[in-house]
Backbone as numpy.savetxt, mean C-alpha at the origin, in Angstrom:
# Nx Ny Nz CAx CAy CAz Cx Cy Cz
-9.90 -6.71 5.55 -8.98 -6.35 4.52 -7.77 -7.27 4.65
-7.33 -7.82 3.56 -6.15 -8.66 3.54 -5.14 -8.05 2.59
-3.91 -8.06 3.01 -2.86 -7.49 2.18 -2.19 -8.61 1.44
-2.23 -8.58 0.10 -1.68 -9.65 -0.72 -0.16 -9.66 -0.74
0.45 -8.55 -1.06 1.91 -8.51 -1.13 2.37 -7.07 -1.13
3.59 -6.88 -0.72 4.18 -5.55 -0.78 5.68 -5.72 -0.99
6.25 -4.84 -1.78 7.69 -4.89 -2.02 8.19 -3.50 -2.32
9.36 -3.18 -1.81 10.00 -1.91 -2.13 11.12 -2.21 -3.10
11.02 -1.66 -4.29 12.03 -1.92 -5.32 12.75 -0.62 -5.64
14.04 -0.73 -5.90 14.83 0.46 -6.20 14.39 1.07 -7.51
14.05 2.35 -7.48 13.71 3.09 -8.69 14.95 3.84 -9.16
15.66 4.41 -8.25 16.97 5.01 -8.49 17.69 5.06 -7.15
18.80 5.78 -7.05 19.57 5.77 -5.81 18.84 6.38 -4.62
17.84 7.21 -4.85 17.19 7.91 -3.75 15.74 7.49 -3.52
15.09 6.86 -4.46 13.68 6.52 -4.31 13.42 5.04 -4.56
12.35 4.57 -3.96 11.88 3.19 -4.11 10.42 3.22 -4.49
9.95 2.17 -5.14 8.54 2.06 -5.48 7.94 0.95 -4.63
6.95 1.31 -3.84 6.23 0.37 -2.99 4.98 -0.04 -3.74
4.83 -1.34 -4.01 3.69 -1.85 -4.76 3.00 -2.93 -3.96
1.69 -3.05 -4.13 0.97 -4.11 -3.43 -0.41 -4.32 -4.01
-1.06 -5.35 -3.51 -2.43 -5.69 -3.88 -3.21 -5.93 -2.61
-4.40 -5.36 -2.53 -5.24 -5.51 -1.34 -6.56 -6.13 -1.74
-6.96 -7.18 -1.00 -8.24 -7.85 -1.25 -9.03 -7.95 0.03
-10.32 -8.10 -0.10 -11.21 -8.27 1.04 -11.01 -9.65 1.64
-10.87 -9.72 2.96 -10.75 -11.01 3.64 -12.08 -11.75 3.63
-13.18 -11.04 3.42 -14.52 -11.63 3.44 -14.84 -12.34 2.13
-14.72 -11.63 1.02 -15.13 -12.22 -0.27 -13.97 -12.40 -1.26
-12.76 -12.07 -0.83 -11.54 -12.25 -1.64 -11.53 -11.39 -2.92
-12.33 -10.33 -2.95 -12.36 -9.43 -4.10 -11.45 -8.24 -3.84
-10.88 -7.65 -4.90 -9.99 -6.49 -4.74 -10.74 -5.31 -4.11
-10.03 -4.55 -3.29 -10.59 -3.33 -2.71 -10.17 -2.14 -3.55
-11.14 -1.51 -4.20 -10.88 -0.37 -5.07 -10.81 0.93 -4.28
-11.56 1.01 -3.22 -11.66 2.26 -2.46 -10.66 2.28 -1.32
-9.44 1.90 -1.62 -8.38 1.83 -0.62 -7.49 3.06 -0.73
-7.11 3.59 0.42 -6.13 4.67 0.47 -4.89 4.16 1.16
-3.74 4.51 0.62 -2.46 4.14 1.22 -1.68 5.40 1.54
-1.00 5.38 2.68 -0.26 6.56 3.13 1.06 6.12 3.76
2.14 6.77 3.37 3.44 6.62 4.03 3.73 7.97 4.67
3.48 8.06 5.97 3.56 9.35 6.67 4.98 9.90 6.72
6.00 9.04 6.78 7.37 9.53 6.85 7.76 10.32 5.60
7.16 10.00 4.47 7.40 10.72 3.22 6.28 11.69 2.86
5.20 11.69 3.67 4.04 12.53 3.41 3.49 12.31 2.00
3.34 11.01 1.63 2.80 10.66 0.32 1.59 9.74 0.49
0.66 9.87 -0.45 -0.57 9.08 -0.42 -0.84 8.50 -1.80
-1.65 7.45 -1.82 -2.05 6.84 -3.08 -3.40 6.18 -2.87
-3.99 5.69 -3.94 -5.22 4.91 -3.85 -5.11 3.70 -4.77
-5.89 2.68 -4.47 -5.84 1.44 -5.25 -6.62 1.58 -6.55
-6.16 0.86 -7.57 -6.89 0.76 -8.84 -8.06 -0.20 -8.67
-8.85 -0.39 -9.72 -10.02 -1.27 -9.64 -9.67 -2.72 -9.37
-8.41 -3.10 -9.65 -7.99 -4.48 -9.38 -7.31 -4.63 -8.02
-7.37 -3.58 -7.19 -6.83 -3.63 -5.84 -5.34 -3.36 -5.73
-4.69 -3.01 -6.85 -3.26 -2.75 -6.82 -2.98 -1.27 -6.57
-1.84 -1.02 -5.96 -1.41 0.36 -5.75 0.10 0.44 -5.90
0.58 1.64 -6.11 2.01 1.90 -6.25 2.28 3.28 -5.67
3.36 3.40 -4.91 3.69 4.67 -4.29 5.21 4.80 -4.22
5.75 5.98 -4.50 7.18 6.21 -4.45 7.56 6.69 -3.05
8.57 6.02 -2.46 9.04 6.34 -1.12 10.54 6.57 -1.14
11.05 7.26 -0.14 12.48 7.59 -0.11 13.32 6.57 0.66
12.68 5.73 1.46 13.42 4.76 2.27 13.01 3.34 1.91
13.97 2.43 1.96 13.70 1.03 1.63 12.84 0.35 2.68
12.89 0.81 3.92 12.11 0.23 5.01 11.22 1.30 5.61
10.03 0.89 6.05 9.12 1.84 6.68 7.78 1.22 6.97
6.79 2.07 7.15 5.42 1.64 7.43 4.47 2.28 6.43
3.50 1.50 6.00 2.44 2.01 5.13 1.11 1.79 5.86
0.26 2.80 5.84 -1.06 2.71 6.46 -2.10 2.56 5.36
-2.92 1.51 5.45 -3.94 1.22 4.45 -5.32 1.37 5.09
-6.18 2.18 4.45 -7.52 2.40 4.97 -8.56 2.23 3.87
-9.72 1.74 4.27 -10.86 1.60 3.36 -12.12 1.65 4.21
-13.12 2.36 3.75 -14.37 2.51 4.50 -14.97 1.14 4.78
-15.32 0.90 6.03 -15.94 -0.35 6.42 -14.95 -1.44 6.80
-13.66 -1.15 6.72 -12.62 -2.12 7.06 -11.70 -1.55 8.13
-11.08 -2.43 8.88 -10.12 -2.03 9.89 -8.87 -1.48 9.19
-8.34 -0.38 9.70 -7.11 0.20 9.16 -5.93 -0.71 9.48
-5.08 -0.92 8.49 -3.87 -1.72 8.68 -2.65 -0.83 8.57
-1.70 -1.03 9.47 -0.41 -0.36 9.36 0.63 -1.47 9.29
1.32 -1.54 8.15 2.23 -2.64 7.88 3.64 -2.15 7.63
4.61 -2.96 8.04 6.00 -2.70 7.72 6.28 -3.12 6.30
7.15 -2.41 5.62 7.62 -2.86 4.31 9.14 -2.81 4.29
9.72 -3.64 3.44 11.16 -3.66 3.25 11.51 -4.30 1.93
């Protein structure tokens, strides 16, 4: 699993939107069956068919855990 990009953008004074794209490191195709979790906010999301995801978080900095069946779980910092 390869993580294309991630960014936390201000949605309002209290929340941010974390967006990213995940592709397979093997064939460079988007991963549709991806789950994303930010445990500090107790929020989860899943990727669309093009490998993109979006999740609302309360902090500008943190960690997101990305999982997909058959791939190694990634835990990445975002800011």
